[in-house]
N, C-alpha and C positions, 0 to 999 in steps of 0.2 A: 264642467261647464253647465250653468243653469239653463234649463229649457223653458222658454216662454212661448205660450200660444197666443196669437192675436186672432180674434174673430171680428172681422170688419168687412162689410159688403162693398165699400167703395175701393176699387182697386188701387187708385193712386195713393189714397191715404194709407191703405194697408201696406203697400210696398215702402212708403216713406217711413212709417214706424218700424217696419222690419229692418230696413237699412240702418237706421239710427241705432237700434238696439244691438244689431250685429256688430256695429262699430264699437260698442261698449263691451264686447266679449261674450254676449249671450248667444245661445243657439235658439233660433226663432223659427217656429212653424206658423204659417198664416192660412186662415180659412175664410171663405166668403160668406158662409151661411151656417146655420145651426146643425142641419143633418150631416154635413161634411165634417164639421168639427166633432160632433158626437161619435161619428164612426171612428175617427182617429183616437178620441179619448177612451173609447171602450177597449182599445188595445193597449194604450199607455197614456197615463196622465202626464201633463206637463208639470213643471215645478211652480208655475204661476200662470194665470190666465188673465188676459186683457180682453174685455168684451164690450162691443157696442150694443145698444138696446134694439134699434131697428135693424133687422137683418133681412135684406131682400124683400120678399113679400110678407114677412112676419113682422108686424109692427112692434110687438113686444117679444121678439124671438130671443133677445139677450136675457130677459127675465126668466124665460123658460129654461134657457141653457144654464143659467146660474143655479136654478133649482136642481137640475139634473146633475150638475157637478157636485153640489153639496150632498146629494144622495150617494155619490161615488166616494167622496172624501170630505170629512168634517174640517180638515185643517189646510186644504189647498188654498193658497192666497188667490183671491179673485178681485180684480179691479174693473169697475165700469168706466169706460172712456167714451164719452158720448156728447153729442150736441144738445141733448135734452137735459137742461140744467134746472128744471123746476124743483121746488121743494117736494112736491108730490112724488116725482120720479126718483129723487134722491132717497127719500125715506123708503119707498118701495124697494129700491135696489139694496139698501142696507138691511131691511127686514128679511129679504130673501137670502141673506147670508154673505153679501159682498163685504170685503174688508176695507174697500175704499171706493170713492165715487168722484171722478174727475171730469171736468169739461174739456172738450177738444181744443179749447183755446189755451190750455195749460202749456207752459214752455217745456221744451225737451229736458233741460236741466232739472226742472221741478219733477217731471214724470220719472226720470231716472233716479232721483233722490227717493221718491216714494217706493219705487221698486226695490231699491237697495235696503230701505228700512224694513219692508216686508220680508225680504230674504234673510236679513239679520235675525229677525224674530223666529223665523222658521228654522234657521240653523241651530238655534238653542236646543232644539229637540235632540240633535245628535251630540251636542257637547255637554249636556247636563249629566250629572251623576245621579242615579236613581235614589240612593240612600239619602243624599243631601237635598233631594228635591221632592220629598214626600211630605205633604202638608195635610194634617187632619184637624178638622173642626167639627166635632160632633158627627152629624150625618154626612158631612162634606169631606171628601178626600180629593186632594189635588196631586197628581203625579206629573211633576214638571218634566221628568225625563221623557215620558211618552206624550206630554202635552195633553193629558186626559183628565177630565173632572168626573167624579162619581158622587151621586147622591143616594144614600142608603145602598151603597154598593152597585148601583145601576149607573152605567155611563150616560153622561149628558153631552150630546154632540154640540160642541161650540166651535166657532171659527177661531183663527189665531188671535184676532183682536179681542174677541169675547173671552177667550181663555185668560189672557194677561190682565184683563180688567177684573175678572173674578179673583185671580191670584193676588192682584194689588189690594183688593178689598179684604179678602179672607186672611191674609197674612198678619193683619193687625185688626182683629175684631174690635168693634166699638170706636175705632178711630175714623174720623170723617176725612174722606178724600175729596178734595174739590175737583172740578172738571180738568183743571190744568194739571194736577197731579196724576189723574187717571190717564191723560194723554201722554204724559212723560213716561209713566211706567209701562203703558201699552205701546209706546213708541208710535203714536199716531198724532197727527196735527190737523184737527178739524174744528168746526164750530160747536157751540154748546148744544144745539139741537141734534147734531149727529151723535154726540155722547149720550144724550137722552134716548135716542132711538136704539143705540146699542144696549143700554141698560134695560129698556122695555123688552127687547128681544131676549136678553139673558133671562129675565124674570119669567117670561112666557115659556121658555124651554124647561126651567126648573118646575114650574107649576104643572106642565104637561106630565111630569113624572110624579109630582106630589102636590095635590091641589091645596094643601095647607102651607106650602112653602111661603115664607114671608121674612127672609133673612136679609134682603137688600133694602135698607132703610133710606128713604129720601129725607135729607135734612135740608129743608127749604132755605134757599139763600146761601147755602154752604156747599152741599155736595151729596155724597152717598157714603154709607158705611155698612159693614157686615155686622149684623146683630144676631148672634146665635140664640139669644134668649127669646126672640120673637116667635 
């Protein structure tokens, strides 16, 4: 049974989501604030976390919590579920490492579908065979069995979404992937600006390891490609 953590300070909303997800067969733990959630996460991480941004007296407590979770796990699926739906907040959430960002007016069927998609991607880690899932492109190594990316043999900590986007680009160097193709291969369904935010965050993580990194090429009006010659 998959374990989902909900961090939401409004009791009625928290219990409503908990009840709906339990009806779908998930084991759900719910927390009203960041300290309580982190105390539980320090003992055991959930299989997926759903986080609001404003948590009791912490206006941006959810952002802080997301950063802390990313420090504990690079591939834990994280979803922001919040009433704050501005572009600024959305971009901030994705840059901090969230895999998805949803408004609280999202329907329950839509939310459940997003959860299922993230779980499907995470489950590939257990089903993949290591020898068949090792991809090497010069300094880049992708181990799909462990869902880990290495640059010059140093691990690059990517989220689940970021991992599959890099995998989609690197498996066919020089081939342009448009945003729709990246969404399909990464199994996410978002707008173009969200894809752009993910790509920027991926580049930043590689550059932090190697300031000369320049292998993700933007092909304006078309999409992105992995260019090992750059």
